[in-house]
C-alpha positions in Angstrom: 4.6 10.9 -4.1 4.9 7.5 -2.5 6.1 4.8 -4.8 7.1 1.2 -4.1 9.7 -1.3 -5.3 7.0 -3.2 -7.2 7.0 -0.1 -9.5 10.7 -0.6 -10.7 10.2 -3.5 -13.1 7.2 -1.9 -14.9 9.2 1.3 -15.1 12.2 -0.3 -16.6 10.1 -2.2 -19.1 8.3 0.9 -20.0 11.5 2.9 -20.5 13.0 0.2 -22.6 9.9 -0.2 -24.8 9.2 -3.7 -23.6 5.6 -5.0 -23.4 3.9 -4.7 -20.0 3.5 -7.9 -18.0 -0.1 -8.1 -16.8 1.0 -10.2 -13.8 3.0 -7.3 -12.4 1.3 -5.4 -9.6 3.4 -2.3 -9.9 3.0 0.8 -12.1 5.4 2.5 -14.4 7.0 5.6 -12.8 7.6 7.1 -16.2 4.9 9.8 -15.8 6.6 11.0 -12.6 10.1 10.8 -14.1 9.0 12.9 -17.1 7.0 15.4 -15.0 7.1 15.3 -11.2 3.8 17.2 -11.1 2.0 14.4 -12.9 -1.1 13.0 -11.1 -0.3 9.8 -9.3 -3.2 7.8 -7.8 -1.4 4.7 -6.8 -0.6 4.1 -3.1 2.5 2.4 -1.9 1.4 -0.8 -0.2 3.2 -2.8 2.5 2.0 -6.2 3.7 3.1 -8.1 6.8 1.5 -11.5 7.1 -2.1 -12.3 6.0 -4.6 -9.5 6.4 -2.2 -6.8 7.6 -1.8 -4.1 5.0 -0.6 -0.5 5.0 -1.3 2.0 2.3 0.6 5.3 1.9 -0.8 8.0 -0.3 0.4 11.5 -0.7 -1.8 12.5 2.2 -2.7 9.5 4.3 -1.3 6.3 5.8 -4.0 3.7 6.3 -3.3 0.4 8.1 -5.8 -2.4 8.1 -5.1 -5.2 10.5 -6.2 -8.9 10.4 -8.3 -8.5 13.5 -10.4 -5.8 11.9 -8.8 -2.8 13.6 -7.4 0.1 11.6 -5.2 3.2 11.8 -5.6 6.3 9.7 -3.1 9.2 9.8 -3.1 12.5 7.9 0.6 13.1 7.1 0.0 16.7 6.0 -1.5 17.6 9.4 0.2 15.0 11.6 3.5 13.8 10.1 4.4 12.0 13.4 1.2 10.0 13.4 0.2 11.0 16.9 -3.6 11.0 16.2 -5.4 7.9 14.9 -8.3 9.2 12.8 -9.8 5.8 12.0 -12.7 6.1 14.5 -13.5 9.7 13.6 -16.9 10.0 11.8 -15.3 12.5 9.4 -12.9 9.8 8.2 -15.5 7.4 7.1 -15.4 8.3 3.4 -11.6 8.4 3.3 -11.4 4.9 5.0 -13.9 3.5 2.5 -11.8 4.8 -0.4 -8.5 3.5 1.0 -10.0 0.2 2.1 -11.1 -0.4 -1.5 -7.4 -0.4 -2.4 -6.3 -2.9 0.2 -5.1 -6.1 -1.5 -7.6 -9.0 -1.2 -5.3 -11.9 -2.1 -3.3 -13.1 0.9 -0.6 -15.8 0.9 -1.9 -19.1 2.2 1.5 -20.1 3.6 5.0 -18.7 4.1 8.5 -20.1 3.9 9.5 -17.8 6.8 10.4 -20.3 9.5 12.4 -17.8 11.6 9.5 -15.6 12.7 6.9 -16.9 15.1 4.2 -14.7 13.7 4.4 -16.5 10.4 4.8 -19.9 12.0 1.7 -19.5 14.2 -0.5 -17.5 11.8 -3.9 -18.9 11.1 -3.9 -19.9 7.4 
């Protein structure tokens, strides 16, 4: 199951019996620690700049770009990501489900002054 660093704090708080912080975006990994076969419906999400998000589920990697383009790969059938399934009509339902999980808030500015992408990005 894909998990993310955002899940560490909620996991530690849960294991220590501390109250959950509603501002945290992650999820406690406790169910997976107690039973690796537990259902896990939370994707691992990576963001690079405004509007560029990648979601990793147990089966798919979905990447949504700021220009509206997308990539969809089936890691069970194509672990090397050779075939982009985003334009396949049979992928429409999968893309709709994954696109609903794409974060909608985007940072309005960045303190990264060493990367031209962040300096020149349209905010």
